[in-house]
VMD Tcl script that builds the backbone (N, CA, C; Angstrom):
set m [mol new atoms 453]
animate dup $m
set s [atomselect $m all]
$s set {name element resname resid chain x y z} {
  {N N MET 1 A 0.844 -1.176 0.000}
  {CA C MET 1 A 0.000 0.000 0.000}
  {C C MET 1 A 0.890 1.239 0.000}
  {N N GLN 2 A 0.538 2.194 -0.819}
  {CA C GLN 2 A 1.305 3.420 -0.875}
  {C C GLN 2 A 1.036 4.265 0.366}
  {N N ARG 3 A 2.058 5.005 0.760}
  {CA C ARG 3 A 1.945 5.843 1.948}
  {C C ARG 3 A 0.780 6.822 1.829}
  {N N ARG 4 A 0.591 7.415 0.652}
  {CA C ARG 4 A -0.488 8.381 0.445}
  {C C ARG 4 A -1.854 7.713 0.648}
  {N N THR 5 A -2.033 6.505 0.126}
  {CA C THR 5 A -3.287 5.778 0.285}
  {C C THR 5 A -3.533 5.463 1.752}
  {N N LEU 6 A -2.489 5.040 2.445}
  {CA C LEU 6 A -2.618 4.729 3.861}
  {C C LEU 6 A -3.010 5.972 4.656}
  {N N LEU 7 A -2.356 7.086 4.404}
  {CA C LEU 7 A -2.661 8.325 5.125}
  {C C LEU 7 A -4.074 8.808 4.826}
  {N N THR 8 A -4.486 8.729 3.572}
  {CA C THR 8 A -5.831 9.145 3.202}
  {C C THR 8 A -6.870 8.291 3.904}
  {N N SER 9 A -6.641 6.989 3.948}
  {CA C SER 9 A -7.569 6.073 4.625}
  {C C SER 9 A -7.651 6.373 6.111}
  {N N MET 10 A -6.512 6.649 6.739}
  {CA C MET 10 A -6.491 6.942 8.170}
  {C C MET 10 A -7.241 8.234 8.473}
  {N N ILE 11 A -7.084 9.234 7.631}
  {CA C ILE 11 A -7.781 10.507 7.832}
  {C C ILE 11 A -9.286 10.308 7.677}
  {N N ALA 12 A -9.700 9.536 6.674}
  {CA C ALA 12 A -11.129 9.272 6.469}
  {C C ALA 12 A -11.724 8.540 7.659}
  {N N LEU 13 A -11.022 7.555 8.183}
  {CA C LEU 13 A -11.517 6.824 9.347}
  {C C LEU 13 A -11.612 7.713 10.571}
  {N N ALA 14 A -10.626 8.547 10.778}
  {CA C ALA 14 A -10.636 9.443 11.938}
  {C C ALA 14 A -11.784 10.431 11.837}
  {N N GLY 15 A -12.084 10.887 10.635}
  {CA C GLY 15 A -13.150 11.856 10.449}
  {C C GLY 15 A -14.534 11.311 10.704}
  {N N THR 16 A -14.712 9.987 10.573}
  {CA C THR 16 A -16.042 9.422 10.764}
  {C C THR 16 A -16.182 8.656 12.065}
  {N N SER 17 A -15.113 8.505 12.813}
  {CA C SER 17 A -15.212 7.677 14.014}
  {C C SER 17 A -15.706 8.434 15.237}
  {N N ALA 18 A -15.424 9.692 15.325}
  {CA C ALA 18 A -15.858 10.462 16.496}
  {C C ALA 18 A -17.139 11.204 16.157}
  {N N PHE 19 A -18.242 10.842 16.805}
  {CA C PHE 19 A -19.519 11.474 16.491}
  {C C PHE 19 A -19.477 12.949 16.849}
  {N N GLY 20 A -20.105 13.737 16.002}
  {CA C GLY 20 A -20.166 15.167 16.247}
  {C C GLY 20 A -18.923 15.902 15.763}
  {N N ALA 21 A -17.959 15.157 15.209}
  {CA C ALA 21 A -16.753 15.801 14.719}
  {C C ALA 21 A -17.047 16.609 13.467}
  {N N THR 22 A -18.128 16.269 12.764}
  {CA C THR 22 A -18.491 17.003 11.564}
  {C C THR 22 A -19.924 17.485 11.690}
  {N N GLY 23 A -20.201 18.630 11.109}
  {CA C GLY 23 A -21.557 19.134 11.075}
  {C C GLY 23 A -21.970 19.847 12.348}
  {N N THR 24 A -22.909 20.750 12.187}
  {CA C THR 24 A -23.511 21.424 13.327}
  {C C THR 24 A -24.999 21.135 13.281}
  {N N PHE 25 A -25.621 21.183 14.424}
  {CA C PHE 25 A -27.023 20.829 14.508}
  {C C PHE 25 A -27.802 21.934 15.193}
  {N N GLU 26 A -29.069 22.003 14.878}
  {CA C GLU 26 A -29.977 23.015 15.412}
  {C C GLU 26 A -30.068 22.930 16.939}
  {N N ILE 27 A -30.124 21.714 17.462}
  {CA C ILE 27 A -30.177 21.508 18.911}
  {C C ILE 27 A -28.850 20.930 19.365}
  {N N THR 28 A -28.210 21.628 20.291}
  {CA C THR 28 A -26.937 21.147 20.833}
  {C C THR 28 A -27.028 21.116 22.358}
  {N N ARG 29 A -26.307 20.173 22.920}
  {CA C ARG 29 A -26.231 20.058 24.374}
  {C C ARG 29 A -24.803 19.711 24.749}
  {N N THR 30 A -24.442 20.006 25.971}
  {CA C THR 30 A -23.122 19.601 26.449}
  {C C THR 30 A -23.157 18.104 26.724}
  {N N GLU 31 A -21.989 17.506 26.864}
  {CA C GLU 31 A -21.916 16.090 27.208}
  {C C GLU 31 A -22.655 15.831 28.523}
  {N N ALA 32 A -22.480 16.715 29.495}
  {CA C ALA 32 A -23.145 16.555 30.793}
  {C C ALA 32 A -24.668 16.609 30.639}
  {N N GLU 33 A -25.170 17.496 29.802}
  {CA C GLU 33 A -26.616 17.581 29.579}
  {C C GLU 33 A -27.154 16.306 28.925}
  {N N TRP 34 A -26.425 15.799 27.913}
  {CA C TRP 34 A -26.837 14.549 27.266}
  {C C TRP 34 A -26.848 13.407 28.278}
  {N N ARG 35 A -25.794 13.317 29.074}
  {CA C ARG 35 A -25.693 12.223 30.052}
  {C C ARG 35 A -26.807 12.295 31.096}
  {N N ALA 36 A -27.210 13.511 31.458}
  {CA C ALA 36 A -28.264 13.681 32.460}
  {C C ALA 36 A -29.632 13.254 31.920}
  {N N MET 37 A -29.861 13.387 30.631}
  {CA C MET 37 A -31.183 13.079 30.068}
  {C C MET 37 A -31.294 11.679 29.491}
  {N N LEU 38 A -30.173 10.987 29.298}
  {CA C LEU 38 A -30.195 9.667 28.671}
  {C C LEU 38 A -29.670 8.597 29.622}
  {N N THR 39 A -30.146 7.369 29.428}
  {CA C THR 39 A -29.567 6.255 30.174}
  {C C THR 39 A -28.176 5.979 29.613}
  {N N GLU 40 A -27.431 5.130 30.283}
  {CA C GLU 40 A -26.086 4.786 29.808}
  {C C GLU 40 A -26.140 4.184 28.401}
  {N N LEU 41 A -27.088 3.271 28.153}
  {CA C LEU 41 A -27.221 2.650 26.829}
  {C C LEU 41 A -27.643 3.672 25.782}
  {N N GLU 42 A -28.621 4.511 26.117}
  {CA C GLU 42 A -29.064 5.546 25.173}
  {C C GLU 42 A -27.913 6.469 24.811}
  {N N TYR 43 A -27.119 6.877 25.799}
  {CA C TYR 43 A -25.974 7.740 25.532}
  {C C TYR 43 A -24.965 7.038 24.617}
  {N N ALA 44 A -24.659 5.785 24.913}
  {CA C ALA 44 A -23.693 5.031 24.111}
  {C C ALA 44 A -24.147 4.928 22.658}
  {N N VAL 45 A -25.427 4.683 22.450}
  {CA C VAL 45 A -25.947 4.550 21.085}
  {C C VAL 45 A -26.059 5.916 20.411}
  {N N MET 46 A -26.749 6.841 21.047}
  {CA C MET 46 A -27.089 8.101 20.401}
  {C C MET 46 A -25.924 9.075 20.280}
  {N N ARG 47 A -24.986 9.026 21.217}
  {CA C ARG 47 A -23.898 10.004 21.197}
  {C C ARG 47 A -22.534 9.388 20.863}
  {N N GLN 48 A -22.409 8.063 20.970}
  {CA C GLN 48 A -21.126 7.417 20.701}
  {C C GLN 48 A -21.210 6.381 19.581}
  {N N ASP 49 A -22.315 6.372 18.854}
  {CA C ASP 49 A -22.501 5.502 17.684}
  {C C ASP 49 A -22.448 4.010 17.993}
  {N N LYS 50 A -22.784 3.616 19.192}
  {CA C LYS 50 A -22.827 2.190 19.531}
  {C C LYS 50 A -24.125 1.596 18.990}
  {N N THR 51 A -24.273 0.270 19.140}
  {CA C THR 51 A -25.461 -0.428 18.656}
  {C C THR 51 A -26.054 -1.258 19.780}
  {N N GLU 52 A -27.368 -1.170 19.935}
  {CA C GLU 52 A -28.023 -2.012 20.933}
  {C C GLU 52 A -28.034 -3.462 20.435}
  {N N ARG 53 A -28.164 -4.390 21.364}
  {CA C ARG 53 A -28.196 -5.805 21.004}
  {C C ARG 53 A -29.423 -6.092 20.132}
  {N N PRO 54 A -29.277 -6.938 19.121}
  {CA C PRO 54 A -30.442 -7.291 18.306}
  {C C PRO 54 A -31.506 -7.981 19.157}
  {N N PHE 55 A -32.763 -7.767 18.777}
  {CA C PHE 55 A -33.934 -8.343 19.439}
  {C C PHE 55 A -34.118 -7.856 20.878}
  {N N SER 56 A -33.418 -6.781 21.291}
  {CA C SER 56 A -33.558 -6.266 22.654}
  {C C SER 56 A -34.562 -5.123 22.747}
  {N N SER 57 A -34.939 -4.518 21.634}
  {CA C SER 57 A -35.851 -3.377 21.666}
  {C C SER 57 A -37.297 -3.814 21.490}
  {N N PRO 58 A -38.182 -3.377 22.390}
  {CA C PRO 58 A -39.600 -3.662 22.211}
  {C C PRO 58 A -40.161 -3.034 20.930}
  {N N LEU 59 A -39.502 -1.998 20.418}
  {CA C LEU 59 A -39.981 -1.343 19.197}
  {C C LEU 59 A -39.777 -2.209 17.958}
  {N N ASP 60 A -38.933 -3.232 18.043}
  {CA C ASP 60 A -38.710 -4.112 16.903}
  {C C ASP 60 A -40.014 -4.783 16.480}
  {N N LYS 61 A -40.797 -5.254 17.422}
  {CA C LYS 61 A -42.052 -5.954 17.125}
  {C C LYS 61 A -43.287 -5.065 17.285}
  {N N GLU 62 A -43.080 -3.777 17.486}
  {CA C GLU 62 A -44.184 -2.828 17.675}
  {C C GLU 62 A -45.001 -2.713 16.378}
  {N N THR 63 A -46.335 -2.782 16.511}
  {CA C THR 63 A -47.197 -2.707 15.325}
  {C C THR 63 A -48.252 -1.607 15.409}
  {N N ARG 64 A -48.287 -0.850 16.509}
  {CA C ARG 64 A -49.284 0.216 16.620}
  {C C ARG 64 A -49.018 1.321 15.598}
  {N N ALA 65 A -50.071 1.958 15.149}
  {CA C ALA 65 A -49.948 3.102 14.248}
  {C C ALA 65 A -49.416 4.297 15.027}
  {N N GLY 66 A -48.606 5.095 14.381}
  {CA C GLY 66 A -48.079 6.294 15.024}
  {C C GLY 66 A -46.836 6.801 14.327}
  {N N THR 67 A -46.158 7.689 15.025}
  {CA C THR 67 A -44.945 8.306 14.494}
  {C C THR 67 A -43.807 8.069 15.474}
  {N N TYR 68 A -42.661 7.700 14.941}
  {CA C TYR 68 A -41.463 7.472 15.748}
  {C C TYR 68 A -40.664 8.774 15.797}
  {N N HIS 69 A -40.410 9.248 17.016}
  {CA C HIS 69 A -39.712 10.507 17.241}
  {C C HIS 69 A -38.302 10.246 17.766}
  {N N CYS 70 A -37.428 11.231 17.581}
  {CA C CYS 70 A -36.072 11.172 18.129}
  {C C CYS 70 A -36.146 11.312 19.649}
  {N N LYS 71 A -35.487 10.416 20.354}
  {CA C LYS 71 A -35.462 10.498 21.816}
  {C C LYS 71 A -34.642 11.706 22.286}
  {N N GLY 72 A -33.746 12.198 21.444}
  {CA C GLY 72 A -32.888 13.318 21.818}
  {C C GLY 72 A -33.541 14.685 21.712}
  {N N CYS 73 A -34.491 14.841 20.761}
  {CA C CYS 73 A -35.070 16.179 20.568}
  {C C CYS 73 A -36.545 16.164 20.182}
  {N N ASP 74 A -37.158 14.997 20.126}
  {CA C ASP 74 A -38.579 14.835 19.842}
  {C C ASP 74 A -38.975 15.169 18.405}
  {N N LEU 75 A -38.038 15.223 17.479}
  {CA C LEU 75 A -38.366 15.458 16.076}
  {C C LEU 75 A -39.026 14.212 15.489}
  {N N PRO 76 A -40.175 14.346 14.805}
  {CA C PRO 76 A -40.771 13.198 14.128}
  {C C PRO 76 A -39.830 12.698 13.021}
  {N N LEU 77 A -39.540 11.392 13.032}
  {CA C LEU 77 A -38.565 10.822 12.100}
  {C C LEU 77 A -39.149 9.822 11.114}
  {N N TYR 78 A -39.966 8.899 11.617}
  {CA C TYR 78 A -40.470 7.793 10.802}
  {C C TYR 78 A -41.941 7.547 11.092}
  {N N SER 79 A -42.681 7.167 10.057}
  {CA C SER 79 A -44.079 6.793 10.210}
  {C C SER 79 A -44.186 5.283 10.368}
  {N N SER 80 A -45.162 4.841 11.159}
  {CA C SER 80 A -45.392 3.403 11.298}
  {C C SER 80 A -45.802 2.793 9.951}
  {N N GLU 81 A -46.304 3.609 9.036}
  {CA C GLU 81 A -46.681 3.113 7.708}
  {C C GLU 81 A -45.459 2.683 6.895}
  {N N GLN 82 A -44.273 3.159 7.281}
  {CA C GLN 82 A -43.032 2.812 6.571}
  {C C GLN 82 A -42.237 1.740 7.310}
  {N N LYS 83 A -42.786 1.219 8.399}
  {CA C LYS 83 A -42.090 0.214 9.203}
  {C C LYS 83 A -42.414 -1.176 8.677}
  {N N TYR 84 A -41.455 -2.069 8.766}
  {CA C TYR 84 A -41.671 -3.463 8.391}
  {C C TYR 84 A -40.753 -4.354 9.219}
  {N N ASP 85 A -41.059 -5.637 9.249}
  {CA C ASP 85 A -40.253 -6.595 10.007}
  {C C ASP 85 A -39.173 -7.144 9.091}
  {N N SER 86 A -37.942 -6.703 9.297}
  {CA C SER 86 A -36.823 -7.136 8.460}
  {C C SER 86 A -36.230 -8.455 8.930}
  {N N GLY 87 A -36.608 -8.875 10.146}
  {CA C GLY 87 A -36.059 -10.105 10.697}
  {C C GLY 87 A -34.647 -9.959 11.238}
  {N N THR 88 A -34.155 -8.730 11.302}
  {CA C THR 88 A -32.776 -8.486 11.753}
  {C C THR 88 A -32.666 -8.296 13.254}
  {N N GLY 89 A -33.795 -8.004 13.919}
  {CA C GLY 89 A -33.769 -7.768 15.354}
  {C C GLY 89 A -33.737 -6.307 15.733}
  {N N TRP 90 A -33.833 -5.428 14.749}
  {CA C TRP 90 A -33.892 -3.986 14.999}
  {C C TRP 90 A -35.101 -3.411 14.277}
  {N N PRO 91 A -35.703 -2.339 14.813}
  {CA C PRO 91 A -36.792 -1.683 14.085}
  {C C PRO 91 A -36.285 -1.240 12.708}
  {N N SER 92 A -37.066 -1.549 11.672}
  {CA C SER 92 A -36.644 -1.245 10.302}
  {C C SER 92 A -37.742 -0.510 9.551}
  {N N PHE 93 A -37.320 0.423 8.720}
  {CA C PHE 93 A -38.219 1.253 7.932}
  {C C PHE 93 A -37.684 1.335 6.511}
  {N N TRP 94 A -38.571 1.487 5.527}
  {CA C TRP 94 A -38.100 1.608 4.150}
  {C C TRP 94 A -37.881 3.059 3.734}
  {N N ASP 95 A -38.253 4.014 4.600}
  {CA C ASP 95 A -37.988 5.428 4.319}
  {C C ASP 95 A -38.237 6.242 5.583}
  {N N ALA 96 A -37.683 7.440 5.609}
  {CA C ALA 96 A -37.886 8.384 6.715}
  {C C ALA 96 A -38.883 9.456 6.286}
  {N N LEU 97 A -39.393 10.211 7.246}
  {CA C LEU 97 A -40.226 11.367 6.937}
  {C C LEU 97 A -39.363 12.427 6.253}
  {N N ALA 98 A -39.995 13.301 5.497}
  {CA C ALA 98 A -39.277 14.363 4.785}
  {C C ALA 98 A -38.532 15.264 5.762}
  {N N ASN 99 A -37.289 15.595 5.437}
  {CA C ASN 99 A -36.462 16.518 6.210}
  {C C ASN 99 A -36.292 16.095 7.668}
  {N N ALA 100 A -36.220 14.787 7.910}
  {CA C ALA 100 A -36.122 14.299 9.284}
  {C C ALA 100 A -34.729 13.791 9.637}
  {N N VAL 101 A -34.053 13.144 8.714}
  {CA C VAL 101 A -32.773 12.517 9.032}
  {C C VAL 101 A -31.664 13.034 8.124}
  {N N GLY 102 A -30.452 12.844 8.594}
  {CA C GLY 102 A -29.265 13.119 7.803}
  {C C GLY 102 A -28.447 11.842 7.709}
  {N N THR 103 A -27.550 11.804 6.765}
  {CA C THR 103 A -26.692 10.625 6.599}
  {C C THR 103 A -25.254 11.066 6.406}
  {N N ARG 104 A -24.364 10.094 6.602}
  {CA C ARG 104 A -22.954 10.328 6.311}
  {C C ARG 104 A -22.276 8.960 6.179}
  {N N PRO 105 A -21.150 8.922 5.498}
  {CA C PRO 105 A -20.430 7.648 5.369}
  {C C PRO 105 A -19.914 7.179 6.725}
  {N N ASP 106 A -19.952 5.890 6.947}
  {CA C ASP 106 A -19.421 5.273 8.160}
  {C C ASP 106 A -18.453 4.190 7.715}
  {N N ASN 107 A -17.180 4.407 7.971}
  {CA C ASN 107 A -16.145 3.471 7.549}
  {C C ASN 107 A -15.635 2.601 8.692}
  {N N SER 108 A -16.396 2.514 9.772}
  {CA C SER 108 A -15.975 1.695 10.909}
  {C C SER 108 A -16.192 0.212 10.595}
  {N N LEU 109 A -15.628 -0.635 11.401}
  {CA C LEU 109 A -15.753 -2.088 11.258}
  {C C LEU 109 A -15.230 -2.589 9.918}
  {N N PHE 110 A -14.284 -1.857 9.340}
  {CA C PHE 110 A -13.622 -2.254 8.101}
  {C C PHE 110 A -14.584 -2.435 6.934}
  {N N MET 111 A -15.674 -1.673 6.920}
  {CA C MET 111 A -16.613 -1.692 5.807}
  {C C MET 111 A -17.185 -0.300 5.634}
  {N N ARG 112 A -17.765 -0.069 4.476}
  {CA C ARG 112 A -18.397 1.214 4.204}
  {C C ARG 112 A -19.909 1.049 4.339}
  {N N ARG 113 A -20.479 1.840 5.254}
  {CA C ARG 113 A -21.923 1.838 5.470}
  {C C ARG 113 A -22.413 3.272 5.437}
  {N N THR 114 A -23.732 3.439 5.479}
  {CA C THR 114 A -24.330 4.770 5.563}
  {C C THR 114 A -24.964 4.916 6.931}
  {N N GLU 115 A -24.411 5.813 7.722}
  {CA C GLU 115 A -24.943 6.096 9.056}
  {C C GLU 115 A -26.108 7.066 8.900}
  {N N VAL 116 A -27.155 6.877 9.700}
  {CA C VAL 116 A -28.304 7.777 9.692}
  {C C VAL 116 A -28.448 8.393 11.081}
  {N N HIS 117 A -28.694 9.703 11.112}
  {CA C HIS 117 A -28.834 10.427 12.380}
  {C C HIS 117 A -29.976 11.429 12.277}
  {N N CYS 118 A -30.431 11.883 13.426}
  {CA C CYS 118 A -31.452 12.932 13.484}
  {C C CYS 118 A -30.857 14.201 12.901}
  {N N ARG 119 A -31.546 14.813 11.962}
  {CA C ARG 119 A -31.001 16.017 11.320}
  {C C ARG 119 A -31.002 17.215 12.263}
  {N N ARG 120 A -31.823 17.171 13.333}
  {CA C ARG 120 A -31.917 18.333 14.218}
  {C C ARG 120 A -30.928 18.301 15.375}
  {N N CYS 121 A -30.706 17.123 15.997}
  {CA C CYS 121 A -29.798 17.078 17.158}
  {C C CYS 121 A -28.569 16.191 16.913}
  {N N GLY 122 A -28.533 15.496 15.782}
  {CA C GLY 122 A -27.374 14.680 15.454}
  {C C GLY 122 A -27.325 13.327 16.124}
  {N N SER 123 A -28.355 12.942 16.856}
  {CA C SER 123 A -28.337 11.655 17.538}
  {C C SER 123 A -28.245 10.507 16.531}
  {N N HIS 124 A -27.343 9.578 16.818}
  {CA C HIS 124 A -27.163 8.390 15.973}
  {C C HIS 124 A -28.403 7.519 16.072}
  {N N LEU 125 A -28.933 7.125 14.907}
  {CA C LEU 125 A -30.116 6.280 14.866}
  {C C LEU 125 A -29.778 4.856 14.441}
  {N N GLY 126 A -28.883 4.713 13.496}
  {CA C GLY 126 A -28.537 3.397 12.970}
  {C C GLY 126 A -27.858 3.521 11.621}
  {N N HIS 127 A -28.196 2.587 10.710}
  {CA C HIS 127 A -27.580 2.567 9.385}
  {C C HIS 127 A -28.625 2.277 8.320}
  {N N ILE 128 A -28.316 2.661 7.087}
  {CA C ILE 128 A -29.182 2.409 5.943}
  {C C ILE 128 A -28.484 1.417 5.025}
  {N N PHE 129 A -29.238 0.383 4.625}
  {CA C PHE 129 A -28.704 -0.654 3.744}
  {C C PHE 129 A -29.568 -0.738 2.483}
  {N N ASN 130 A -29.011 -1.309 1.444}
  {CA C ASN 130 A -29.697 -1.408 0.157}
  {C C ASN 130 A -30.407 -2.744 -0.025}
  {N N ASP 131 A -30.959 -3.312 1.026}
  {CA C ASP 131 A -31.630 -4.607 0.923}
  {C C ASP 131 A -33.059 -4.561 1.462}
  {N N GLY 132 A -33.693 -3.405 1.362}
  {CA C GLY 132 A -35.049 -3.242 1.879}
  {C C GLY 132 A -36.106 -3.457 0.815}
  {N N PRO 133 A -37.369 -3.350 1.209}
  {CA C PRO 133 A -38.479 -3.555 0.269}
  {C C PRO 133 A -38.707 -2.340 -0.629}
  {N N GLN 134 A -39.492 -2.537 -1.635}
  {CA C GLN 134 A -39.908 -1.428 -2.500}
  {C C GLN 134 A -40.931 -0.595 -1.730}
  {N N PRO 135 A -41.056 0.667 -1.961}
  {CA C PRO 135 A -40.643 1.320 -3.183}
  {C C PRO 135 A -39.216 1.875 -3.178}
  {N N THR 136 A -38.521 1.892 -2.051}
  {CA C THR 136 A -37.191 2.502 -2.013}
  {C C THR 136 A -36.059 1.489 -2.148}
  {N N GLY 137 A -36.290 0.238 -1.742}
  {CA C GLY 137 A -35.222 -0.752 -1.719}
  {C C GLY 137 A -34.238 -0.530 -0.578}
  {N N LYS 138 A -34.573 0.376 0.338}
  {CA C LYS 138 A -33.698 0.712 1.461}
  {C C LYS 138 A -34.207 0.074 2.750}
  {N N ARG 139 A -33.275 -0.214 3.647}
  {CA C ARG 139 A -33.608 -0.677 4.999}
  {C C ARG 139 A -32.942 0.262 5.982}
  {N N HIS 140 A -33.737 1.102 6.637}
  {CA C HIS 140 A -33.245 1.955 7.712}
  {C C HIS 140 A -33.283 1.084 8.957}
  {N N CYS 141 A -32.144 0.543 9.337}
  {CA C CYS 141 A -32.012 -0.388 10.458}
  {C C CYS 141 A -31.640 0.442 11.686}
  {N N LEU 142 A -32.601 0.610 12.611}
  {CA C LEU 142 A -32.450 1.598 13.676}
  {C C LEU 142 A -32.359 0.976 15.062}
  {N N ASN 143 A -31.728 1.700 15.948}
  {CA C ASN 143 A -31.662 1.341 17.361}
  {C C ASN 143 A -32.933 1.845 18.030}
  {N N GLY 144 A -33.684 0.939 18.633}
  {CA C GLY 144 A -34.928 1.334 19.292}
  {C C GLY 144 A -34.721 2.318 20.418}
  {N N VAL 145 A -33.561 2.284 21.091}
  {CA C VAL 145 A -33.333 3.220 22.204}
  {C C VAL 145 A -33.230 4.660 21.726}
  {N N SER 146 A -33.055 4.885 20.429}
  {CA C SER 146 A -32.973 6.239 19.884}
  {C C SER 146 A -34.348 6.812 19.565}
  {N N LEU 147 A -35.391 5.975 19.682}
  {CA C LEU 147 A -36.724 6.352 19.211}
  {C C LEU 147 A -37.758 6.321 20.336}
  {N N VAL 148 A -38.812 7.106 20.130}
  {CA C VAL 148 A -40.000 7.087 20.985}
  {C C VAL 148 A -41.198 7.012 20.051}
  {N N LEU 149 A -42.081 6.029 20.250}
  {CA C LEU 149 A -43.295 5.921 19.449}
  {C C LEU 149 A -44.390 6.765 20.068}
  {N N LYS 150 A -44.973 7.626 19.267}
  {CA C LYS 150 A -46.140 8.395 19.691}
  {C C LYS 150 A -47.312 7.866 18.883}
  {N N ALA 151 A -48.116 7.016 19.539}
  {CA C ALA 151 A -49.229 6.337 18.862}
  {C C ALA 151 A -50.375 7.312 18.602}
}
mol reanalyze $m
mol bondsrecalc $m
mol representation Tube
mol addrep $m
């Protein structure tokens, strides 16, 4: 591997590994404020890009009609009409509400994925994959601890 390629790869990884290193958001809080309002697991997922264990979220099997909001700022993100059972163990949707989420490349775990976050507060929600149902063919694979269902 050429030195330039190695350095470029290292810079790209560093830029995507620390959440909040890029972009500014409408709602901001200090680390102490986030920690005070979130559980340890919620903080790890929403602010440190961790992932909850599969099949651990009650929202995975949730079937009530409603809107899924960001736990960090209460922004409506996903409609129950776009939710489906992907069998992966995480709540999955084939699309988000308009102007609700943002994305960015995630090069962690030695693969390239698309990270999805709340566009208003930057909270990590999960990842988007290209193996979902029509009409989008996308699977928004989300951490239930990042969401609140308002039925």
